[in-house]
N, C-alpha and C positions, 0 to 999 in steps of 0.2 A: 611618344614623339613620332610625328609623321614625316615622311620623306616625299617631297613633291614629285620625284621621278618614279616612285613606286605606285603601282595600281592599288586602289583601295581594296583592303582585304575584306572578303565576305565568306561566311560559312557556306557550306553546300546547301542548295535549295532543298526544300522538304517535299517537293511534289512527287519524287520517286525515291524510295528508300529500300535498302536490302533486307532480306529475311534469311536467305540461305545461299551460300556459295559452294559450288563444286569446282575445284581448281585442279588442273593438271599441269604440271611443270616438267619440262624435258631439258635438263641442264646438260651442257656439253663442256666437260672440264678441259678438253684439249683446246677448244677455240674460245673458251670463257664466254659463251653465249647461252641463251636459253630460249625455248619456245614455250608458249603457254596457251591454255584455253580455259575459259570460264563459262559456267552456266549459273547465272545469278537469279534466284527467285526474288522478285521485287514486288512491292506494293505501290500502286499509283493512286495518290489521294487527291490530285488536282489535274485538270486537263492541261496537257502540255505536249508539244512535239519534240521536246528536247530532254535528254538525260545528261545531267552533269555529275561527274564523279572525279575522284582524284587519280592522277597518274603522273609519273615523272620519269624521264629517261627510258621509257618503253614505247614501242611502236605498235599501236593498235591497227591491225591489218584488216579486220572485218568486224562488223557489229550487226546483229539482227535482234529483233524483239518479237517474241511469240506471245500472242494474247491468250487469254483463258479459253477462248473458243478455237484455238489452234491456228489462228491466222498469223502468218509470218510477215513482218515488216523489215525491209532492208534499209539500213541507214543511207541517207543521201549525202551526209557530210560528217567527217570526224576531224575535229580540230582540237589540238592540244596546245596548252600554254605552259611554258616552263616557269614563267613569272608567277602565275597563280597556282601552278601545280595541279591543274585540272584538265579534263578532256570533256568537250561538249559533243554529244552524239545527237545529230538531228535526223528526224524522220519526216517523210512527206505527209503522213497522216497524224492526227492527234491520237495519242495513246489512250485507250479506254481505261476508265477507272476500274480499280480492282487489282487483281494479281496478274502477273505476267512473268516472262523469263527473258533475260538479256543474255545473249551469247556473244562472247568476244574471243577473237584470236589475236595474239600479240607476241612480240619478240623483244628481247632485251639482252643486255650484257651482264655477265657475272663480274661486277665491277671491283675496283681496288680502292673504293672510297670508304669502306668499312661501314656501310649502311645499305639498307635494302637487301638485295641478294648479292653477296660479295664473295670473292675468292680468298682463300686463306692458305697461305703457303707454310709448310712446316717440314721439318727434317725428321726422318725416322729415327728410332731410338739408337740404331747403329751409327747414326751420324753421316751416312754415306749417300743418301738419296733424298732429294726434295720431293715433297708430295703436296697435292692440292686438295682441299675440301671446299665445298660450297655451303655457306652458312647464311642465315638471315639475321638481321638486326633491324627491327621495325619500330622500336620506341625511339622518340615519341611519335614521329609522323613519317616513317619510311616504309611502311607496307606498300604505299603507292609506288615505290621504286621496283617492286617485285611483281605486283599484279594490280590491275585497276580495281579500285574499291572505294567505299565510303570510309575514308581514313580519319574518322573522328571517334573518340572513345565512347560517346553516347550512342553511336549507331551500331549497336551490337547485332550480331547474327550468329548463326551456326555455320560450321565449315566442314566440308569434306575435302581432305587433302589427298592428292595422288601424285606420286613422284615416279617418273620413268627414268631409271638409272641403269648403269652397267651392273651385271649380276654379281660382280665381286665387291661392290661398294655397299656400305650401309646407308640406309635412308631413314631419317628420324623426323618426327613432327611432334606436335603437342600431345597427340594420342598415340597409343600403341598401334602398331600395324595390325590390320585385321585380315589382310590377304596379300599374298605376293604372287603375281601372275607372270610367269615367263612369257616373253613375246616370241612368237613362232619365228624360226629362222633368224634369230637375232641374239646378240649378246646382251640384251637388255631385259629388264624386268620392270613391272609396274607394282609399286608398293602402295597399297591402299590403307588409309587410316580411318578409323570410325569417326562418326560425326562428333564434333566438339560440343561442349556446352555453349550456351549463348555467351558471346565474348566479343571484345573489341579487337580491331584489326592489329593494333600494335603488339598484341600478345600472341598472335600467330607466329609459329616458328617452324622451320624445317631445315634440315642439314643433310648433306650427302658427302661421303668420304670414307676413308679407311680409319676406323677407330677401334680401340680396345675399350672394354668397359668393366666396371665392377657394379654389382647390384645387390640389393637387399630388400627387406620388407619392413614396414612399420608394424607395430602391434595390431593395427587395424587392417592389415593386409594390403596396404598400398605398396606397389613395387617402386623402388627408387633406384635409379642408375646414375653412375657418373661415367661419362665417356671421356676417354683420354687419348692422346697420341698413341699410335701403335708402339707397344713395348713399354708403356709407362703406366699401365693400369694400377700398379702398386701405389702410385702417387695419388690415385683417386680414392684410396680407402678412407682417409680422414674426412674428405669432403662427403663421402657417402654416409659416414657415421653421423656427421653434423646434420646432414639433410634429413636422415631418418628420424633423428631425435627432434629436430626442429618441427618437422611435419607432425609428429606425434604430439609435441607440446602445443602447437597452435590448434590442432583439432580439439585438444582438451581445454585449452584456454578460452577459445572462442565458443566452444560447445557447438561447433558447426563442422561436420565432416569435410575433409578434403574432397572436392567434387569430381576428381578424375581417378582412374584406376591405376595410373602410373605417374611417375615424375622422373624425367630424364634431364640429367644435369649434363679455329678448329683448322699459310704454309706450315706444315709440321714435319718433323723428322721421324722416320721409323725408329724402332727400338735399337736397331743395329747401328744407327747413326750414319748410315751410308747413303741414304736416299731421301731427298725431299719429296713430299707429296702434297697435293692440293685437293681441297674439297670446296664445294660451292655451298654457301650458307647464306641465309637471309637475315637481315636486321631491319625491321620496318618502323620502329619507334623513332620519331613521333609521326612523321608524315612521309615515309619512304616506301610504303607498299605500292604507291602509284608509280614508282620506278620499276617495279617488277611486273605489274599487271594493272590495267585500268580498273579503277574501283572508286567507291565513295569513301575516300580516305579521311574520315572524321570519326572520332571515337564513339559518338552517339549514334552513328548510322550502322548499327550492328546487323549482322546477317549470319547465316550458317554457310559453311564452305565445304565443298568436295574438292580435294586436291588430288591431282594425278601427275606423276612424274615419269617421264619416258627416259630411261637410262640404259647403259650397257649392263649386261649381266655381270655379277660379281661386285658391283658397286652398291653400297648401302644407300638407300633413299629414306629420309626421315621427314616427318611432318608433325603437326600438332596431335593428330590422332594416329591410332594403330592402322597398319595397312589392312585393307579389306580383301583385296585380291591382287594377284600378279598375272598379267596377260602377256603372252609372247606375240611379237609382231611377225607376220609371215614375210619371208625373204628379207629379214632384217636382223641385225645383231643388237637389237634393242628389246627391252621389256617395258611395259607400262605398269607402274605401281599405283593402285588406287587406294586412297585412304578413306576411312570412315568419315561420315558427315560430322562436322564440328558442332559444338553447341553454338548458340547465338553469341557472337563475339565481334569485337572491333578489328578492323584490318591491321592495325599496328601489332596485333598479337599473333597474326598468322606467321608461320615459320615452316621452312623446309630446308633440307640439307642433303647433299649428295657427295659421297666420297668413300674412301676405304677406312673403316674404323674397326677396332676391337671394342669389346664392351664387357662389363660385369653387370649382373642384375640380381635382384632380390624382390621380395614381396613384403608389403606391410601386413599387419595382422588383419586388416580389412580386405586383403586380397588385391591391392593395387600393385601393379608391376612397376618397379623402379629400375632404370638402367643408367649406367654411366658409360658413355662412349669415349674412347680414348684413341690416341694414335696407335697404329698397328704395332703390337709388341709391347705395349705399355699398360695393359689393362690392370696390372697389379697396382699401379699408381692411382687407380680409380676406386679402390676398395674403401678407403677412408671416407671419400665423398659419398659413396653408396650408403654406408652405415649412417652418416649424418642425415642424408636425405630421407631414408626410411624412417628414422626416429623423428625427424622434424615433421614429416607428413602426418605421422600418427599423432604427434603432439597437437598439431593445429586442428585436426579433425575433432579431437576430444575437447580442445579449448573453445573452439567456435561452436561446437555441437552442430556442425553442418558438414556433410560428407564431401570429400573431394570428388567432383563430378565426372572425371575422366577415368578411363580404365588403366592408364599408364602415365608415368612421368619419366621422361628421358632428360638426361643432362649431358650436354655435348661440349667438349673443349673447343675453344676458338684458337686459331693458330698464331704463330709467332713470326713477325717481322716488324720493323719500326713503323709506328703510326704516323703518317705524314699529314693528317688532317690538321688544318689550322684551327687553333682553339682561341677562344676569347681571352684577351689579356686582362684578367680581373682577379682580384683576391677572392672573389666569391665563387670562382669557377671550381667545380668539384673534381674534374678529371685531372690526372697528373700532367705536368707540362712536357714530360719526355717519356711516355710509356714505351715499353719494349715489346708489347704484344700488339698485334694488328687488330685486336678487338678493342674498340675505343673506350669501353667502360668495363667494370668488373664482371658484369653479367647482364643478361637480358631475360626477363621473366616470361617469355613466350609460353602460352598455355599448353602444358604437356610436353614442351620441348625447350628447356632452358639452355641458353648458350652462355659459356663462361670463357674468360681469358684462361689460358692454359695454367698460368700461375695461381689462379683462384680456385682450381678444382683438383689438379693433380698433386698428390702427396707421395713423395718418395719415402717409404717407411724407414730407410736407412739414413736419410740426409735432410729431413725436414725438421725445423725447430718447432718448439711448442707455440711460439708466437705465430708462426705461419699457419699452424693447424687452427689456432684460435681465429685468425683472420679468415681462413677458408670456411670454418664453421659458421661465422657470422654472415658471410656472403651467401652461403647456401641457404641458411635460415631466412635471410632477407628475401631471396628470390622465391622461395617456397611460400612465404607469407603472401606474396603477390598473387598466388593462385586464388586467394580469396579477395584480398584488397587490391584491386586493379583489374583482375581477370573476371572473377565471378561478379563483382560489383565494380563498375568503372566510373571514373569522373566524367561528367557530362562534357567538359571541355578542359583544355590544358591549363586554364586559370586555376583549377583545383588539383594540379599535379601533386601538391603536397599531401593530398588525401591518401595517395598510394605510397609515395616515397617516404614521407615523414613517418607514416604509420608502420611501413615495413621495416624501417630502421629501428624504431622503438621496439616493436614486437619481436624482432630477431634477437635482441638482447634478452628479452624475457624468456624466449625459447632456449637459447644457448645457456643461460643461467640455470634453467631447469635441467637441461641435459648434461651439462658439464659444470657442476658447481665448483669444481676444483680450479676452474679458470678465473674465478672472481671477476667475471666479465663486466659487472657494473662499475668497477673501478676504471676499466678501460673506456666505458661509456663516458665517464666524466672527462677523461683526458682527450678522447678521440672525437666525441660529438659535442658534448655540453660546452667545454671550454672553447672549442673552435667556433661554435655558434655565438658565444659571448663576445669573442674577439671581433668577429666579422660584423655582428649586428651593432657594434658600437661605432661603426664607421658612418660618416655622413652619406655615403653612396649606397648604404644598405637599402633593402626594400621589404615590404610586408610579405608574410608567408603567402597570403592570397594576393596575387598580382595579375591584373587583366593582361591577356595576350591575344594576338590576332593572327597575323601572318606566320607561316611555319618558321620563317627566319627568326621570329621573336620567341618561339616556343623553346628552342634549344637554350636560350639565355637563362631560363629559370631552372634548368637542371643544375642547381648550385647548392652550396652549403646551407643556404637559408631554408630551401625546401626540404632538404634531407636532415640536417643537424638541428636547426632551430625547430623544425616541425616535430622531430622526435623528442626534443627537450620539452616542448610545451605539452605533448601528449603524456610524457612521463610525469609532469607536474599534475596534469588532470587525473592520471591514474592514482597518484598519491592522494589527491583531493577527494575523489569519490570512493576509492577503495577498489580492490581487485574484484570482489564479488559483483558490484554494480557495474564496473567497467566491462567485465566479461559478459554480463547479462545484456548490457547496452549494445555491445558488438554483435551478439547473436541477433538481437532485434534488428539491427541495421542490415546485417548480411542477409538474414532470412527475408526481410521485407523487400529488399532491392536486388535480390539475386538475378543475374542475367540482365540487369538494368544499369542505369546511369544515375549518378547522384551529384549533388553539390555539398559543400562543407556543412551547410545548415542541416542537411539530412542526418549527418552523423551526430550533430549536437542534439537534434530532436530525439534520437534513440537513446543517447546517453542520459539526457535529462529525464526522459520517461522512466528509465531504469533506476535512476538514483534519486529522483525527486529533489535535485539540486539545480540552481540557476546556471546550468552549464553554458547555454548560449550567451547569456549576458556576460559571464566571466570570460569565456574563450574568445569572443569577438574582439575584445580589447587586445588580445595577444596575437591574433592572426591577421587582423585588418589594418594594423599600423606597425611601422618598423620600430626597431629599438627595444629597449627595456629600461625599467626604472632603477634608480638607487633609492633605497628606503633609509630615511633618517629618523632615528628614535631619540626623543628628548624626554627627560623625566624631571618631575618636581614633586616636592612634598606639600600636602595640604592637610595639616594636622597629622592624623595617623594614617592617612591614605597616601599611596604613591600613584601619581597620575602620569601616564605615558602618553606622549603626543607623537604621532607618526605622520610623516610627510614623504612625498615622492617627487622625483624629477628625473627626466630622461638622462641617461648616462651617455656621454660622448668620449671617445678614446682620446681626442686631442684637447679636451677640457673646454672647448668652445661651444657656446650655446647655439642651438639651431635658430634660424631666423623666424620660423613659425612658432606658434604657441605650443608649449610642451604638452604632449598628450597625457592621458591618465590611464592607468591599468587597474583592473579590478583584481585584488589580492585577498583571497579568503583568509581571514585570521581568526 
């Protein structure tokens, strides 16, 4: 439905697209502001004098373009539109075809909107002091709130993340830090992270703050960490265990290794409960990276990123990749943390965080470092999450038979105060109506730096129920599954959101069932996912799993139970139809053929059909392209000695009233 007062939505132009980002972020946790710079390697495929990319709530102060022959062009106009969430950068001369480098300087606020790069207040474990961390949340389109980018899932690139933070704070990102450079005459350090794999912007993540952590390793050597509020790392132990087992399960199930070397799972209160602390964290999904830095904020416009964060010494700076080096600033109390170059990825997956954190860490059997960052003094609450993460990472590498492409995986808690964001009043909406965490969803799968609500990752060994541990294990396994489905292979546009969310929901149960058979987790799948999908899809206002979306305001509408629960239910049905062996083989074909790229739903059907030699596309299109589901009526009659069964179907409606349109048909293998 269109609105006459809203500008027509258009995807980003294809004349200029990103290949690699080098991003440096300098968060200020006292003023809740940040400064950033980008060096974006781009390809110019059409003659143009203008570069259009995504940005929102950030001020781009300068823009230059350097051609392949080292000629520098300075922009003559920089114009941003909050309505279209884009920035147009005009030059006096036509950009030459081929490669070039776009350099941007920008500033922004570490907001309280729980998207993009936002501040997270928490209380220390002693309950006496408030603290702040800065954390990202970029999915589905909020990388544009943190840095200018091509914020579409199909526009993948590699990323180098660098966070400049106070020396006493932890800095996390998708990758493990590769270097920490103290800045001369400054209380800052630059944490540099390795280059990410090819990935979408909404999966970039970084976080800065005071955290504890627990960590462990999968059997394949991947390090998995669960970051918790200070003093609560013991509450992360269960999440760690789930993550480790899930990662291991998925590696085995997909027969594709987890592609990173690590997996890291933010206001919070220190362990003594006396002091609230804050960290600055990004959340860019779906179109919020544009709020942090100017960018091509579409998932298909992938690039690589170099992130740099300038922060006071003592503050941890995190991003998607490991820190590469830390540089001291002369005559300054700051350091610049430079992160390794990311893989090719979408802007919504970029992440960085700055704050004071504790952590626990470990390694998978394949050598990937996994850390769990916690509030200071709470790293014992991250031990469970670390164990889960290490095992999950190992599982997935074996299941997919595709390695995790990063060196580390960090998991970071997101901090607690009431979420004030207005949510859609709909029975299909997946988020709780009155959450108590300031992280708007359970977790965000930023590549190499996963962010979680505190209650979804910290496990107090003395006071956590089995049900809470099971929930934590499922959430961790879900986010780690995204490291392949969503990060390594990304939907071309948000119309195919279900490709990553429905799949991650289904495969997380497969993983947790393998790791914790005593949970009888498939019973919970029936009650939590399957029955929910049946109830909601029986309403007249339901929608198909595949639903076209355009403007970013429409994207958030499909993060609902249909995409997650019905999507997972039809995949479970498909898994039972073709069998685990062919399902697993098809997933390997799909991930291996499209790694670092973008896909649509039909690409998945092609791989599964090739592996199983079954009419997967013909069957599944009837379940994903139309809403609702059928009621099957069976009638029998005798014809001599034969019993003849007649089957018919009609769409089920909860209110018993027939739809005005002709009832659709579903293909049901019998």
